[in-house]
N, C-alpha and C positions, 0 to 999 in steps of 0.2 A: 418905622423909618419911611420917609417919603421923598420922592424925587420930582416934585411938582415945581418947576422953575417958571418964572414969569418974565425973565430977562429977554427982551426982544432982540438983543444984540448977540445972544449966545449962538454958537454954531448949531446947525441942525442935528438933532439927536436921533440916531438909529439904534434900535434894540434888536439883537439877533438871538433867537432861541436855537441853541445848538452850536457845536464847535468843530464841525467837520470841514470837508473840502468846500462845500457851497458857502458855509458860514464865513470862512476865512477869505475866500475869493471876494465875497461881497464886502467884508470889512475893509480889506485892502483898497478896493475900488472906491468905497464911500469916503474913506479918510483922505484919499488922493484928491477928492473933490471938496474937502474941507469939513466933512461931517465928523461928529464925535460918535463913537460906536461903543455900545455895551454888548459884550458877548456873554450869554447866560448859559452855563453848563454845570450840571450836577456831578457828572462823572469826574473822577480824579485825573483822567487823561483827556487831553484835547487831541484833535486830529480825526475823530470819527472812525468809520468802518474801514476805509481803504488802507490807511497806513497801519492801523492797529490790528485789525482782525480780518482784513480782506485782501486787497490787491497785492500788497507787498509780501506778507508772509506766504500767501498761496503761490506766488511766482517763485519764491525761494524753494519751497517744497517741490514744485513741479520741476525746477531745474535740477535739484538733487536727484529726483526720481529718474529724470532723463539720463543723467550721467550713470546712474546705477544700471539702467536698462541697457545702455550702450556697452557696458562691460560684458554683458551676456548675449546680446543680440547685435552683432555687427555685420555690415554689408561687405566687409573686407576680411575674408578668411586668411589673408596673408598677414594679418595682424592679430596676434593672440593676446588677449587681455584677461588677467585673472579676475575671478568673480569678486564682486564687491563685498566689503565687510562694513555693515551699517552700525554706527553708534548713534542711536536715535536721541539719546540725551544730549550729545554734543551738537547734533543738528538742531534740536529745539533751542539750545542756548545761542546758536548762531543766528537763528531766526529772530529770537528776542532781541539780540544785540543790534541787528540791523534795523529792526522796527523802532527801537528806542532812539537810535542815531537819527533816523529820518524824522521821527516825531519832534525831536529837539530842534533839528535844523530847519524844518519846514513849518513848524507851528509854534513851539514854545519860544524860540528865539524871536519870532515875529512879534509876539506879544511884548517881549521885553524892549524891542527896538522901536515900537510905535506907540508914542505917548497918547495918541488919540484913541487907542483901543483899551478898554477896561474889561477885565474878566471878572464876572460875578459868578460865584459858586452857589448854585441852587437850582430848584425846579420852578419853571415859569408856567403860569396859567393865565388865561385871559379873564379879566373881570368884566370887560366889555371890549369893543373893537379898538378903543384908544388906551386902555389901561391894562398893565400886567401886574400880577402879584407874584413875587418870587419868594418861595420858601427857602431861606438861606441854609446852606449846609451847617453853618455855625450857629444856627438858631435865629428865630425872628423872621419877620416878613418885610420885604422891600417892595414898595409900590412905585412902579415906573409909569410915566405918561410920555413916552417918546413921540417924536413927530412921525416916524415910520417904524414899522415892525417887519422883520423877516423871520419866517418859520423855516428852519433848516435842521429839523430833528432827526433826519435819516430814517432808517428802517431796522427791523430785527428779524430773526429767523421765524418763518411761518411753521408752526407745528400742527400737522393735521390731526383730526380727532380719531385716533386709532385706539381701539380697545386695549387697555393695559399699558399703553406706551408711557403715560405719565408716571407710572410706578417703577420705571426702569431707569438705569443710568445711561440713557442714550446720549449720543453726541450731536451737537450742531457743528457747523463748519469751524467755529472758534475752537472747540475742544480738539477737533481733528487736526487743525493746523499746528497746535502747540503741544500735542501729546509727546511724551518721552518714551513711549512704547509703540511697537507696531503689532497690532493684533494678528493672530494667525488667520483669522477669518473676519470678514467685514461685509455686512449688508448695507447697501446704499439705497436710500429711498429718494427717488428723483431722477430726472433725465435731462435736466437743463444744464446751464453753464457750470455752476458751482459743483453740482453732483458729478458731472463727467470729469471735470478737472481733478477733483480730489480722488475720485474712484480710480482713475488711471494712475495717479501718483502712488496710492497705497498698493495697487496691484504690482507696480514696478519695484516697490520697496519690500515686497515679500508677502503681502496679505493675499489670501484667496478671497476675491471680491465677487459678490453677487449684486447686480444692479436691478432694481425693480422700477420699471417705467409704466406710468399710468396709461400712456398711449405708445408713442415711439420716441426715439432719441431726437432731441432738438426739433420737436414737432412743429414749431413755428417757422422752420426753415424749409427750403426746397427738400423734398423727400429723398433725393439722391444723396444729400449730405448725411442725414441720419443713417441711411443704409450703409454707406461706406464706413462711417465711424463705428457702427455696431460690428461690422465684419472685422475691422481692425482690432477692436477691443476683444472680441471673441478669439481672434488669432493669438493675441497675447495671453489668453487664459481666463478672461473674465466670463462669468456666467451672466447672461442678460435675459431678463424676463420682461417682455413687452406686453402691453394691454393687460396689466396686472397691478393690483394694489395690495398693500399690507392690510390685513383684516384684523388681526389680533397679535399681541406680543406679551410674553411673560419672561421673567428673568429668574432662572433657577440654577444654582450651583455655578455661578459665574458664566452662565451661558444664556444667550437670547434664544428663545424658541418662538417661532413665528409661523403664522398661517396666512396665505394669500387668498385673494378673491378667486383665483383660478385653481385653488386646491393644493398648491405646493406647501409642503411642510419643510421649513428651513431652520437651521441652527447656525449661530455664529458667536464669536467672542465679543463682537461689538456691532452697534448699529449707528449709522450716520443718517440723520434726517436732513435732507437738502431739497426741500420742496418749495423753494422760493422764499420771498421776504414780504413783510407787511409794514406799512407806514407807522412810524412812531407818532401818532396823533391822538391816541386814546386818552392821554392825561392833560391835554392842553385846554380843555373846556372850550372847544371851538364854537359850541352852540351859543355861548355868551357873546361871542364876537360876530356871529352870523357869517362865519367863513364856510363856504360850501365844500363838501367832500363828495367823492363818489361812493359806490356801494362797498368798496374795499377800505374805506377810511382814508383814501389818498386825497390830498388837497388839490382842487382844480385850479389851474393857473392858465393865463393866456400866454402868448409868445413874448409878452413883456414881463412875465412872472408875477403879475398882479393877481390877487385873489378876488373874490366877490366883494371884498371891502377895499375901498380906494387906498387906504393907508397901510394895508397889510399885503405883504408879498410872501412868496414861498419858493424854495428851490431845493433840488436834490431828491433823494429817495422818498421823502415824505409826500411828494407830489405824484401826479399821473405821468410824469415824464419818464423816458427810458432810464433804467437804473444802471448808469455807468458813471464812474467818478469824473470823467472828463465832461460829461453832460452836466453833472452837478456843479463843477467849477465854472463852466461857461455860463450856466444859469445864474450862479452866484455873482459873477462879474457883471452881468447885465442887470441883475436886480440892484446891485450896488450903485450902478449908474442911474437907474430909473428912480430909485428912492431919493436921489439928490437932484432930481429934475431932468434927467436924461430921457432919451427915447430909443433905447437899444432894444433889439428884437433877437430872440433865439431862433435860429433857422436850423431845423433838423432834417431837412430834405435830403441831404447827402451825409447822413450819419454813418461812419464806418464802425463796424463791430468786430470783435475778435473773441473766439473761444480758444483758450490756451491748452487744448488737448494736443496730442501728437498723433496724426497731423493736426495742425491748427485749422480752425474754421474762421474765415473772415468774409464779411459781406458788406455791401453798400447799396443803397437805392432799392429798386424793386426786383422781385423775382418774377418769373414768367406768369405765375398764377396771380400775383398781386396786380401786375400790369393789366392782365385780362379782366380782372374784377373791376378795374377802373375804366374799362372800355378802350384801352390803348391798343392799337394794332401792333403786335409784338413779333419780333424775330429773335432767335437766340442761337448760340453755338456753344458747344461744350468740348473742351480740349483736354484729353487725358494727359497726365504729366509724362507719359512715355514719349511724347512728342516734344518735350522741352529739353534741350541739350544739357542744361545744368543738372536737371533731375537724373538724367542718364549718367552723367559723370559722377554724381553722388551715389549711384546705385540705389536710388530711393525714388521710385516713380508712383508711390501711393498718393492718389489725389487727382484733382482736376481743376480747371478754370472754366467758368461759364460766364459769358457776357450776354446781356439782355439789351436790346435796342428797339426803338420805335421803328416799325417796318416802313412807315411812310417817309420819315425824315432821316433814318439811319442814326439818329442821335442816341448815344449811350444813356441808358436809364437805370442800369443795375449791373452788379457783378457779384458772383459767389466763387470763393476760392477755398479749396481744401488742399493744403500743402504743408510741408514742415516749417516753412517760414511765411505762411499766408498773412500773418499779422504785419510783416514788413512789406508785403506786396500791396495790401489793400489801399493804402493811402494814395498810391499812383492812380488806381482805379477811381478813388473818391474825387481826386482832382479832375480827372477826365470827365466824370459825370457832372461835377459842379461847373466846369467850364463849357458844358454842352458840346463836347467833342463828338464827332461822328465816328462810326466804325472805320471809315477810310482815314480820318485824321489819326486815329490810334495806330492803325496798320502802317501808316507812313512815317510814324515817329521813330527816331533813332533810339534804340536801347542797347546798352553794352552787352556784348556777347558773353555767354556763360554766366548769366545771372538768372535767378528764378523769375524775376519780374519781367524778363524778356518774354515769358509765357503769355503776358497780356497782349503783346504785339502779335505773337503767333496765333492766339485765339482770334484776334480781330481779323487776321488774314484768312481764317477759315470761312469767313462769311462769303469770300469770293474765290477761294482756291483750295486745293488739297495740299496742306502744309507738309504732308509726308513726301511730296514730290519736289520739295525745295531743297537746295543745298544748304550747308551750314551757314548760319548768320545771313541768310538771304534777305535782302532789303525790300 
């Protein structure tokens, strides 16, 4: 089969490899501008990682675990709640149902409603920079010569080379999110976003969890964040081993037996490997297209999402861009515009991030260390939540707000928040950074009283005064 058309009046043809958030965002945008789009996907499900095995199921699990935790650990002794009774099979069905609903609503229905988008079931490989060969699921090969190509193949779990691990029935995040049983004990390898979110959820649902961190928790963030989070998890009952790695694993009598590089001998009913993800680029034959990748196999793109080949673009987790679904979607939208003649740019200078642990961790802009490394004269203030009235009213003062500013101009350049609703607070800080507000601007802004986000105003006020000496809702 061949798709070599010579009709000069035909609409511009865009081929997209992958069917996740970046792919659909690009397809929608390209068709709005008059292009015809072919989405190539071998998996029986569309939607990619986020809706199927990532963001959506993980947040449902985290919310269920939070409710379970609050039945046993409440800040209000005046309210007695019975201990939770977990039906894990029912929870798994609930997760599956909501995932299926969102996949249909946000992906499958879009395919049916947009006649300019064609779904091709199969595996695509580059024959050269202008031609794709698609091995169709139904058999045969389809040759495509589109005008533009977008690579949006996402990523997969990274499995480290641990002696004996491949011979065991270990979990990745996918198996952990959809399991119908809760193991009595669980070893989690990793200390970044996915590892911490799932580890805490299982801890709260009844597993004894041991977390193994190669260095520290959230090692790329300000050190105070990892320290506070580790203390919180240990208080909840988690065993945390830092500066340690799993050296060997074996599976005997339905038990994992493990040895760490620091000499610890561990046993558990299950192991979760959550040591990051790697780009799905190994099967694309990128060498034939001369598309450049980095040493980890991630496709290198500019802020216009163009690769080293003029007609080839890439977006999402298969690139060197930050691995967040909203970054993937934003990149896909801009790629969709640019492939049809636009000049859109992806600006990540004020990218907000959230880790959905409890407390949540949310950041935007630069840390003190990052600013200093860039030669920026920096000043910062850190406000513990015990100075935030809403946190006091909630009897939950675990966490802090830290603001980072340019010392010369007082312009806000970063914020780090650890709080139960940090994810809801960070966008206000992101807007302040994006709008180049100063500390004084933020301190003088009106915030509604008894909201957590008011803590941003209070933290800004600490640059010039002692907020402990202010009255309630002092302006």
